[in-house]
Each structure stands twice: as C-alpha cells, then as structure tokens.
C-alpha positions as CSV (number, residue, x, y, z in Angstrom):
1,X,78.4,121.6,75.4
2,X,80.0,123.7,72.8
3,X,83.7,124.8,72.8
4,X,82.7,128.5,73.1
5,X,80.4,127.9,76.3
6,X,82.9,125.7,77.9
7,X,85.7,128.4,77.4
8,X,83.4,131.2,78.8
9,X,82.4,129.0,81.8
10,X,86.2,128.4,82.6
11,X,86.8,132.2,82.3
12,X,83.9,132.8,84.7
13,X,85.1,130.4,87.2
14,X,88.5,131.9,87.2
15,X,87.3,135.5,87.7
16,X,84.8,134.5,90.6
17,X,87.5,135.0,93.1
18,X,87.9,138.7,92.2
19,X,84.1,139.3,93.1
20,X,84.8,138.3,96.8
21,X,85.2,141.1,99.2
22,X,87.9,140.7,102.0
23,X,87.2,142.4,105.2
24,X,90.0,142.9,107.8
25,X,89.5,142.2,111.4
26,X,90.2,145.6,112.9
27,X,90.7,149.1,111.3
28,X,92.8,150.4,114.3
29,X,95.9,152.1,113.7
30,X,99.0,150.2,114.7
31,X,102.0,152.2,115.8
32,X,105.5,151.0,115.1
33,X,107.8,150.8,118.1
34,X,110.7,153.3,117.9
35,X,113.9,151.6,119.0
36,X,115.5,154.9,120.1
37,X,113.0,155.4,122.8
38,X,113.2,153.8,126.3
39,X,110.3,152.5,127.8
40,X,109.3,150.7,131.3
41,X,110.6,147.3,129.9
42,X,114.0,148.7,128.9
43,X,117.0,147.7,130.9
44,X,120.9,148.2,130.0
45,X,122.6,145.0,128.4
46,X,124.5,144.4,131.6
47,X,121.6,144.8,133.8
48,X,120.4,141.5,135.4
49,X,116.7,142.4,134.7
50,X,117.3,142.4,131.0
51,X,115.4,139.8,129.4
52,X,118.4,138.4,127.3
53,X,120.4,138.1,130.5
54,X,117.5,136.1,132.1
55,X,117.3,133.8,129.3
56,X,121.1,133.3,129.2
57,X,121.0,132.4,132.9
58,X,118.1,130.0,132.6
59,X,119.7,128.3,129.7
60,X,123.1,127.8,131.6
61,X,121.2,126.7,134.7
62,X,119.7,124.0,132.7
63,X,122.7,123.0,130.8
64,X,124.6,122.9,134.4
65,X,121.9,120.7,135.9
66,X,122.2,118.2,132.9
67,X,126.0,118.0,133.2
68,X,125.8,117.3,136.9
69,X,123.6,114.3,136.8
C-alpha cells in the first residue's frame, strides 16, 4: 500500500467517530431545586425528623453498641 493511501485511511479512521449521532435518553426538562423554598421534606435543623439528625442518631447508636460489647 502506498504512503498516501495509508495516510488517508488513518485520517478516515480518526474522523469516523464524528459521523456517529448521539441520542439522549429523554428530552424532558429538568428543573433545579431552589434551596430557598421549603417543601414537604424540609425540617428545621433542631427537629428530630430532619434527615441529618436521624443519621446522627443512627451512627451514635451503632457506635454505642460497639463500645458496650
């Protein structure tokens, strides 16, 4: 094979990926959450229903069980 044909083949192989069409799964609009709004799942920091407080209690309960064994 000549050097010119080899070069053109390599160029063609490199450009093949640009002809591929990429399709996204959905075209739905995704709305960002506004941190300043309060929804049904919002609780005050001191509220025991707050997810962060629940995790802290679970972690402390696990660690206290380990220490008492």
